[in-house]
SERO-802742 format. One record per residue (C-alpha): x, y, z. Coordinates in Angstrom, 1 decimal, always signed. Layout:
+--------+--------+--------+
:   east :  north :     up :
+--------+--------+--------+
:      X :      Y :      Z :
...
+--------+--------+--------+
This chain:
+--------+--------+--------+
:   east :  north :     up :
+--------+--------+--------+
:  +51.6 : +115.4 : +168.3 :
:  +50.1 : +117.2 : +165.4 :
:  +53.0 : +119.6 : +165.2 :
:  +55.5 : +116.7 : +165.3 :
:  +53.7 : +114.9 : +162.5 :
:  +53.7 : +118.0 : +160.4 :
:  +57.4 : +118.5 : +160.9 :
:  +58.1 : +114.8 : +160.1 :
:  +56.1 : +115.1 : +156.9 :
:  +57.9 : +118.3 : +155.9 :
:  +61.2 : +116.6 : +156.5 :
:  +60.3 : +113.7 : +154.3 :
:  +59.3 : +116.0 : +151.5 :
:  +62.6 : +117.8 : +151.7 :
:  +64.5 : +114.5 : +151.7 :
:  +62.5 : +113.3 : +148.7 :
:  +63.2 : +116.6 : +146.9 :
:  +66.8 : +116.3 : +147.8 :
:  +67.1 : +112.8 : +146.4 :
:  +65.3 : +113.8 : +143.2 :
:  +67.8 : +116.6 : +142.5 :
:  +70.9 : +114.9 : +143.8 :
:  +71.8 : +113.6 : +140.3 :
:  +74.6 : +115.7 : +138.8 :
:  +77.0 : +115.9 : +135.9 :
:  +80.8 : +116.0 : +136.3 :
:  +83.9 : +116.1 : +134.1 :
:  +82.0 : +117.6 : +131.2 :
:  +84.5 : +118.3 : +128.4 :
:  +84.4 : +119.2 : +124.8 :
:  +87.4 : +118.3 : +122.7 :
:  +88.2 : +118.4 : +119.0 :
:  +87.6 : +114.9 : +117.6 :
:  +91.1 : +113.4 : +116.9 :
:  +92.2 : +111.9 : +113.6 :
:  +89.3 : +113.4 : +111.5 :
:  +88.9 : +115.8 : +108.6 :
:  +87.4 : +118.6 : +110.7 :
:  +83.9 : +119.8 : +111.6 :
:  +83.7 : +117.4 : +114.5 :
:  +83.7 : +117.9 : +118.3 :
:  +83.4 : +115.1 : +120.9 :
:  +81.6 : +116.0 : +124.1 :
:  +82.0 : +113.7 : +127.2 :
:  +80.5 : +113.6 : +130.7 :
:  +80.1 : +111.6 : +133.8 :
:  +76.9 : +111.2 : +135.9 :
:  +76.6 : +110.7 : +139.6 :
:  +75.8 : +107.3 : +141.1 :
:  +72.3 : +108.2 : +142.0 :
:  +71.3 : +109.3 : +138.4 :
:  +68.0 : +107.6 : +137.5 :
:  +68.4 : +104.7 : +135.0 :
:  +66.0 : +106.3 : +132.6 :
:  +67.7 : +109.7 : +132.7 :
:  +68.8 : +111.3 : +129.4 :
:  +71.2 : +114.0 : +128.3 :
:  +70.3 : +116.8 : +125.9 :
:  +73.3 : +118.2 : +124.0 :
:  +73.0 : +121.7 : +122.5 :
:  +75.6 : +123.7 : +120.5 :
:  +75.9 : +127.4 : +121.2 :
:  +77.8 : +129.5 : +118.6 :
:  +79.5 : +132.8 : +119.2 :
:  +76.3 : +134.8 : +118.4 :
:  +74.3 : +132.9 : +121.0 :
:  +72.3 : +130.7 : +118.5 :
:  +71.4 : +127.4 : +120.1 :
:  +71.3 : +124.2 : +118.0 :
:  +70.1 : +120.9 : +119.4 :
:  +72.6 : +118.1 : +118.6 :
:  +71.2 : +115.0 : +120.2 :
:  +69.2 : +113.5 : +123.1 :
:  +70.9 : +110.3 : +124.3 :
:  +70.7 : +108.1 : +127.4 :
:  +72.8 : +109.5 : +130.2 :
:  +74.8 : +106.3 : +130.4 :
:  +76.2 : +106.8 : +126.9 :
:  +78.6 : +109.3 : +128.4 :
:  +79.6 : +110.9 : +125.1 :
:  +78.3 : +112.4 : +121.8 :
:  +80.2 : +113.3 : +118.7 :
:  +78.9 : +116.4 : +117.1 :
:  +79.4 : +115.9 : +113.3 :
:  +79.1 : +112.1 : +113.1 :
:  +76.6 : +109.9 : +111.1 :
:  +76.2 : +112.4 : +108.3 :
:  +75.2 : +115.2 : +110.7 :
:  +76.6 : +118.7 : +109.9 :
:  +79.1 : +119.5 : +112.6 :
:  +80.5 : +122.9 : +113.8 :
:  +82.4 : +125.0 : +111.3 :
:  +86.2 : +124.6 : +111.4 :
:  +88.3 : +127.1 : +113.3 :
:  +85.1 : +128.7 : +114.8 :
:  +84.7 : +128.8 : +118.6 :
:  +81.5 : +127.1 : +119.9 :
:  +80.5 : +125.9 : +123.3 :
:  +78.1 : +123.2 : +124.4 :
:  +75.3 : +123.0 : +126.9 :
:  +74.8 : +119.6 : +128.5 :
:  +71.5 : +119.1 : +130.3 :
:  +70.7 : +116.1 : +132.4 :
:  +66.9 : +115.3 : +132.3 :
:  +64.7 : +112.8 : +134.0 :
:  +62.1 : +110.6 : +132.2 :
:  +59.5 : +113.5 : +132.3 :
:  +61.9 : +115.9 : +130.7 :
:  +62.6 : +117.9 : +133.8 :
:  +66.1 : +119.3 : +134.1 :
:  +68.2 : +117.8 : +136.8 :
:  +71.5 : +119.5 : +136.0 :
:  +72.9 : +121.9 : +133.4 :
:  +76.6 : +122.3 : +132.6 :
:  +78.2 : +124.5 : +129.9 :
:  +81.6 : +123.7 : +128.4 :
:  +84.4 : +126.1 : +127.6 :
:  +84.6 : +127.3 : +123.9 :
:  +86.2 : +124.8 : +121.6 :
:  +87.2 : +124.9 : +117.9 :
:  +87.0 : +122.0 : +115.4 :
:  +90.2 : +121.5 : +113.5 :
:  +91.1 : +119.1 : +110.6 :
:  +94.1 : +116.8 : +111.3 :
:  +96.8 : +116.5 : +108.7 :
:  +97.5 : +112.8 : +109.5 :
:  +95.4 : +110.0 : +110.9 :
:  +97.7 : +108.6 : +113.7 :
:  +95.6 : +105.4 : +113.7 :
:  +96.9 : +104.6 : +110.3 :
: +100.6 : +105.0 : +111.0 :
: +101.1 : +101.3 : +110.2 :
:  +99.9 : +102.0 : +106.6 :
: +102.5 : +104.8 : +106.3 :
: +105.2 : +102.5 : +107.5 :
: +104.3 :  +99.7 : +105.1 :
: +104.0 : +102.2 : +102.2 :
: +107.4 : +103.6 : +103.1 :
: +109.0 : +100.1 : +103.2 :
: +107.6 :  +99.3 :  +99.7 :
: +108.7 : +102.6 :  +98.3 :
: +112.1 : +102.1 :  +99.7 :
: +112.4 :  +98.7 :  +98.2 :
: +111.2 : +100.1 :  +94.8 :
: +113.7 : +102.9 :  +94.7 :
: +116.5 : +100.7 :  +95.9 :
: +115.9 :  +98.2 :  +93.2 :
: +115.6 : +101.0 :  +90.6 :
: +119.0 : +102.3 :  +91.8 :
: +120.6 :  +98.9 :  +91.5 :
: +119.1 :  +98.3 :  +88.1 :
: +120.4 : +101.7 :  +86.8 :
: +123.9 : +100.9 :  +88.3 :
: +123.9 :  +97.7 :  +86.4 :
: +125.4 :  +95.9 :  +89.4 :
: +122.8 :  +93.1 :  +89.5 :
: +120.9 :  +90.8 :  +87.2 :
: +117.2 :  +90.5 :  +87.9 :
: +116.1 :  +86.9 :  +87.4 :
: +112.5 :  +86.3 :  +86.3 :
: +111.4 :  +82.7 :  +85.9 :
: +110.5 :  +81.7 :  +82.4 :
: +106.9 :  +82.2 :  +81.4 :
: +105.7 :  +79.5 :  +78.9 :
: +103.0 :  +81.7 :  +77.3 :
: +105.5 :  +84.5 :  +76.6 :
: +108.0 :  +82.0 :  +75.2 :
: +105.2 :  +80.7 :  +73.0 :
: +104.6 :  +84.1 :  +71.4 :
: +107.6 :  +83.7 :  +69.1 :
: +106.4 :  +80.2 :  +68.2 :
: +102.9 :  +81.5 :  +67.4 :
: +104.2 :  +84.3 :  +65.2 :
: +106.6 :  +81.8 :  +63.5 :
: +103.6 :  +79.5 :  +62.8 :
: +101.7 :  +82.4 :  +61.2 :
: +104.8 :  +83.1 :  +59.0 :
: +104.9 :  +79.5 :  +57.8 :
: +101.2 :  +79.4 :  +57.1 :
: +101.1 :  +82.8 :  +55.5 :
:  +98.2 :  +83.9 :  +57.7 :
:  +97.8 :  +87.0 :  +59.9 :
:  +98.1 :  +87.5 :  +63.6 :
:  +95.2 :  +88.8 :  +65.6 :
:  +95.8 :  +90.8 :  +68.8 :
:  +92.8 :  +91.7 :  +71.0 :
:  +93.7 :  +94.2 :  +73.8 :
:  +90.6 :  +93.7 :  +75.9 :
:  +87.5 :  +95.7 :  +76.1 :
:  +88.4 :  +98.4 :  +78.7 :
:  +89.4 : +102.0 :  +78.3 :
:  +93.1 : +102.9 :  +77.8 :
:  +93.6 : +104.0 :  +81.4 :
:  +92.8 : +100.6 :  +82.7 :
:  +95.9 :  +98.9 :  +84.1 :
:  +95.2 :  +95.7 :  +82.1 :
:  +94.9 :  +97.6 :  +78.9 :
:  +98.2 :  +99.3 :  +79.6 :
:  +99.9 :  +96.0 :  +80.2 :
:  +98.4 :  +94.7 :  +76.9 :
:  +99.8 :  +97.7 :  +75.1 :
: +103.3 :  +97.0 :  +76.4 :
: +103.1 :  +93.4 :  +75.1 :
: +101.6 :  +94.6 :  +71.8 :
: +104.8 :  +96.6 :  +71.0 :
: +106.8 :  +93.4 :  +71.2 :
: +104.3 :  +91.5 :  +69.1 :
: +104.3 :  +94.2 :  +66.5 :
: +108.1 :  +94.2 :  +66.4 :
: +108.2 :  +90.4 :  +65.8 :
: +105.5 :  +90.5 :  +63.2 :
: +107.3 :  +93.3 :  +61.4 :
: +110.5 :  +91.2 :  +61.4 :
: +108.7 :  +88.2 :  +59.9 :
: +106.5 :  +90.3 :  +57.6 :
: +103.3 :  +88.9 :  +59.0 :
: +100.1 :  +91.0 :  +58.8 :
:  +99.0 :  +92.1 :  +62.3 :
:  +95.3 :  +92.9 :  +63.0 :
:  +94.4 :  +94.8 :  +66.2 :
:  +90.6 :  +95.3 :  +66.7 :
:  +89.7 :  +97.9 :  +69.4 :
:  +86.6 :  +98.8 :  +71.2 :
:  +87.2 : +102.5 :  +72.0 :
:  +88.7 : +105.4 :  +70.0 :
:  +91.3 : +106.1 :  +72.6 :
:  +92.6 : +102.5 :  +72.6 :
:  +92.6 : +102.7 :  +68.8 :
:  +94.9 : +105.8 :  +68.9 :
:  +97.2 : +104.2 :  +71.4 :
:  +97.4 : +100.9 :  +69.6 :
:  +98.1 : +102.6 :  +66.3 :
: +101.1 : +104.4 :  +67.9 :
: +102.3 : +101.3 :  +69.7 :
: +102.3 :  +99.2 :  +66.5 :
: +104.1 : +102.0 :  +64.6 :
: +106.7 : +102.1 :  +67.3 :
: +107.2 :  +98.3 :  +67.2 :
: +107.6 :  +98.3 :  +63.5 :
: +110.2 : +101.1 :  +63.8 :
: +112.1 :  +99.3 :  +66.5 :
: +112.3 :  +96.3 :  +64.2 :
: +113.9 :  +98.5 :  +61.5 :
: +110.9 :  +98.0 :  +59.3 :
: +108.7 : +101.1 :  +59.4 :
: +107.3 : +100.1 :  +56.0 :
: +105.7 :  +97.1 :  +57.7 :
: +103.3 :  +99.4 :  +59.5 :
:  +99.8 :  +98.9 :  +58.1 :
:  +97.3 : +101.5 :  +59.5 :
:  +94.4 :  +99.5 :  +58.1 :
:  +95.3 :  +96.6 :  +60.5 :
:  +94.4 :  +98.8 :  +63.5 :
:  +90.6 :  +98.8 :  +63.5 :
:  +87.8 : +100.4 :  +65.5 :
:  +84.9 :  +97.9 :  +65.7 :
:  +82.2 :  +99.2 :  +68.1 :
:  +81.8 : +100.6 :  +71.6 :
:  +79.1 :  +98.1 :  +72.4 :
:  +80.4 :  +94.9 :  +74.1 :
:  +78.7 :  +92.3 :  +72.0 :
:  +78.8 :  +94.2 :  +68.8 :
:  +82.6 :  +94.4 :  +69.3 :
:  +82.5 :  +90.7 :  +70.1 :
:  +80.6 :  +89.9 :  +66.9 :
:  +83.1 :  +92.0 :  +64.9 :
:  +86.1 :  +90.2 :  +66.3 :
:  +84.5 :  +86.8 :  +65.6 :
:  +83.9 :  +87.9 :  +62.1 :
:  +87.6 :  +88.7 :  +61.6 :
:  +88.6 :  +85.3 :  +63.0 :
:  +86.2 :  +83.4 :  +60.7 :
:  +87.0 :  +85.4 :  +57.6 :
:  +90.8 :  +85.9 :  +58.0 :
:  +91.5 :  +82.6 :  +59.8 :
:  +94.5 :  +84.1 :  +61.7 :
:  +97.2 :  +81.5 :  +62.6 :
:  +97.7 :  +83.1 :  +66.0 :
:  +95.3 :  +84.9 :  +68.3 :
:  +96.4 :  +86.9 :  +71.3 :
:  +93.8 :  +87.9 :  +73.9 :
:  +95.5 :  +90.1 :  +76.4 :
:  +93.7 :  +92.6 :  +78.6 :
:  +90.5 :  +92.8 :  +80.6 :
:  +87.7 :  +90.6 :  +79.4 :
:  +84.2 :  +89.7 :  +80.6 :
:  +81.4 :  +87.7 :  +79.0 :
:  +83.1 :  +87.7 :  +75.6 :
:  +86.2 :  +85.7 :  +76.7 :
:  +84.7 :  +82.3 :  +76.0 :
:  +83.1 :  +83.5 :  +72.8 :
:  +86.5 :  +84.7 :  +71.5 :
:  +88.4 :  +81.6 :  +72.7 :
:  +85.9 :  +79.1 :  +71.3 :
:  +85.7 :  +80.9 :  +67.9 :
:  +89.5 :  +80.9 :  +67.6 :
:  +89.6 :  +77.3 :  +68.6 :
:  +87.1 :  +76.4 :  +65.9 :
:  +89.3 :  +78.3 :  +63.4 :
:  +92.3 :  +76.3 :  +64.3 :
:  +94.4 :  +79.2 :  +65.6 :
:  +97.1 :  +78.9 :  +68.2 :
:  +95.8 :  +81.0 :  +71.1 :
:  +97.6 :  +82.9 :  +73.9 :
:  +95.5 :  +84.7 :  +76.5 :
:  +96.2 :  +86.7 :  +79.6 :
:  +94.0 :  +88.5 :  +82.1 :
:  +93.7 :  +89.4 :  +85.7 :
:  +89.9 :  +88.8 :  +85.7 :
:  +89.6 :  +85.7 :  +88.0 :
:  +86.1 :  +84.9 :  +86.7 :
:  +87.3 :  +84.7 :  +83.1 :
:  +90.5 :  +82.7 :  +83.6 :
:  +88.8 :  +79.3 :  +83.5 :
:  +87.4 :  +80.0 :  +80.0 :
:  +90.8 :  +81.0 :  +78.7 :
:  +92.5 :  +78.1 :  +80.4 :
:  +90.0 :  +75.6 :  +78.9 :
:  +90.0 :  +77.0 :  +75.3 :
:  +93.5 :  +78.5 :  +74.8 :
:  +96.9 :  +76.9 :  +74.3 :
:  +98.6 :  +79.2 :  +76.8 :
:  +97.3 :  +81.5 :  +79.5 :
:  +99.0 :  +84.2 :  +81.5 :
:  +97.3 :  +84.0 :  +84.9 :
:  +96.9 :  +87.1 :  +87.0 :
: +100.2 :  +88.6 :  +87.9 :
: +102.0 :  +86.7 :  +85.2 :
: +100.1 :  +89.0 :  +82.8 :
: +101.7 :  +92.1 :  +84.3 :
: +105.1 :  +90.4 :  +84.7 :
: +105.1 :  +89.6 :  +81.0 :
: +105.8 :  +93.2 :  +79.9 :
: +108.9 :  +93.3 :  +82.2 :
: +109.9 :  +89.8 :  +81.0 :
: +109.8 :  +90.9 :  +77.4 :
: +111.3 :  +94.4 :  +77.6 :
: +113.9 :  +93.9 :  +80.4 :
: +113.3 :  +97.5 :  +81.2 :
: +115.0 :  +98.3 :  +84.5 :
: +112.1 : +100.3 :  +85.9 :
: +109.6 :  +97.6 :  +85.2 :
: +111.9 :  +94.9 :  +86.5 :
: +112.5 :  +96.9 :  +89.7 :
: +108.8 :  +97.3 :  +90.3 :
: +108.3 :  +93.6 :  +89.8 :
: +111.2 :  +92.7 :  +92.2 :
: +110.0 :  +95.2 :  +94.9 :
: +106.5 :  +93.7 :  +94.7 :
: +107.9 :  +90.2 :  +95.2 :
: +110.0 :  +91.4 :  +98.2 :
: +106.9 :  +93.0 :  +99.7 :
: +105.0 :  +89.7 :  +99.3 :
: +107.9 :  +87.9 : +101.1 :
: +107.6 :  +90.4 : +104.0 :
: +103.9 :  +89.9 : +104.2 :
: +104.2 :  +86.1 : +104.2 :
: +106.8 :  +86.3 : +107.0 :
: +104.5 :  +88.7 : +108.9 :
: +101.6 :  +86.2 : +108.6 :
: +103.7 :  +83.3 : +109.9 :
: +105.0 :  +85.5 : +112.8 :
: +101.5 :  +86.6 : +113.6 :
: +100.2 :  +83.0 : +113.6 :
: +102.9 :  +81.9 : +116.0 :
: +102.4 :  +84.8 : +118.4 :
:  +98.6 :  +84.4 : +118.3 :
:  +99.1 :  +80.7 : +119.2 :
: +101.1 :  +81.8 : +122.2 :
:  +98.4 :  +84.3 : +123.3 :
: +100.2 :  +87.4 : +122.3 :
:  +98.0 :  +89.8 : +120.2 :
: +100.1 :  +93.0 : +120.1 :
: +101.7 :  +92.0 : +116.7 :
:  +98.2 :  +91.4 : +115.2 :
:  +96.9 :  +94.7 : +116.7 :
:  +99.6 :  +96.7 : +115.0 :
:  +98.3 :  +95.7 : +111.6 :
:  +94.7 :  +96.8 : +112.4 :
:  +93.7 : +100.0 : +110.5 :
:  +91.6 : +102.5 : +112.3 :
:  +88.5 : +103.7 : +110.6 :
+--------+--------+--------+
């Protein structure tokens, strides 16, 4: 009886030991992380059904010289770790490394250890999850070059709806001529590389050409030296285009101050002293927009404004006679110049908007019918 009890006890110990060590790892793989910039490897694994719920996996990287670096300790149920994610320094590109995956119980005792084959991290040339972005970019580029080709062939006339603020520019300059007072042109407060400043410079050339024709003094106060240099050349070009290079007055192109409100005070001083008959505020504006517009209104000037700053548009709309709103501001340069390249860009952008609106309507209908594949195609991978 004693010997039988001892044998039974020994068997129970062996069974318990067997159940404790039965947990295992399988399908342990290390692969280069797809669609990344390199220095990243994804390690995956599967655990057996009898793995304890509180078990964890310790992942270590082993380089070619045998140096072991601990990467992470995660719950076994996570089933994967990305070496090189969350700001962590990953393995060097094009350098073979292997990984040791250790399954541990709650006490830290090892239940299973598996090593992967050597793997190299490689950067990918193209993110396949963003193929839709490439397709849409290709469509827009194709529309752009097609319209440029048509414009250069002279086979089509690009219609642009009339913009009242642009049509009013001639009226404003004519009013200044009748009153014998100058025209003020404020090209915003941003640097010359800002897209709104560039658009303002394109319109400035047309204004300078008109003022030269009518022999009206033109004042252009600027906030930065680079804008000063560009504005000076643009005004000179406009006067030359009008056949009146003698109408160019370098003293009309002025540098005021690089400080926002010092510049604002300087422009207000010009308005109150010179009493210009027409004020143009075209470019990027911030807090000074209402100050300019109110001062010009008090001086009795006809005022034409244009900006893409949504927060400043209400002030211009309230205090100015005409306002170019958002994209109208950028379209004005094409409207005035009739340059084929500018018109082609404008037309291509409009076609792209039509395509997007049709895509939105199509997506809404398909979503209502329970089909999400069309919507999923437009999702962009991180």
